[in-house]
N, C-alpha and C positions, 0 to 999 in steps of 0.2 A: 578506544583504540585497541587493536589486536596486538598480540606480542610481536608479530612481525613488523607491524607499524611502529611500535615502540622502539624496536631495534633499529629500524631505518631512521627514525627521528634522532636517536642517540648517535648513530653513524654520521648523520648530516651535521649535527650540532658539535660533537666532540671529535669526530674523526673515526676512521675504521679501527685504528689501533685501540683506542679507548673502548670502543664497542666490544671488541674481542676480549679485552681484559675484563670488562664488566660481565660478559657472558661466562668467562672462566670462573670469576668470583661467584656468580650466581649458581653455577653447577657445583662448585666445591661446597658452597653453603648449603645447598639443597640436599646434597648427598651426605652431609655430616662430616666431610673431610676436614673442614676448618675447625670444627669443634674438637675433633680428635687431635689435631695438631696443636691446639691451644690449651689442652688440658694442663693444669698446673701440676707441679710435683707434689709429693706427699707432704711437704712442709720443709722447714729449715733443717730438720734433723736428717733429711735425706741428702743434703749437700755435704760433700766430702772436701774439707778445706785442703787436705793434702793433695788432692787431685787438681783443685782449682789453682792454688798458689803453693807449690811444693816447698818453697824456701821461706815461707812466712808463717809466723806463729799467731795464734789468736791474740796474744798480748800486743803484737805489732799493730794489728787491725784496731784494737781498742785504743791504743795511744794515738793513732792517726785520727780516729773518730773523735776523741776528746779534744784534740788540737783544732779540729774543724767544727766544733760544736756550734759556732755561730752560723755556719752555713745551713744547718739542718733545723735549728730551733725556730720558733715562731717569732 
């Protein structure tokens, strides 16, 4: 099936809106735009706690994490 035939089949099956969204995704993926958007930060060291939560100290986060330890453990 040709690309046009594939696009028509997607349009008939899922609707025109989904077909256009799929086309947009394919163009972004093919151009590398998605991979540029999804690049991770340099690591935890690059996160500035004062910018994210200005009125919170690292000790506050640690105490909350220790209280909720059962939620994150196996």
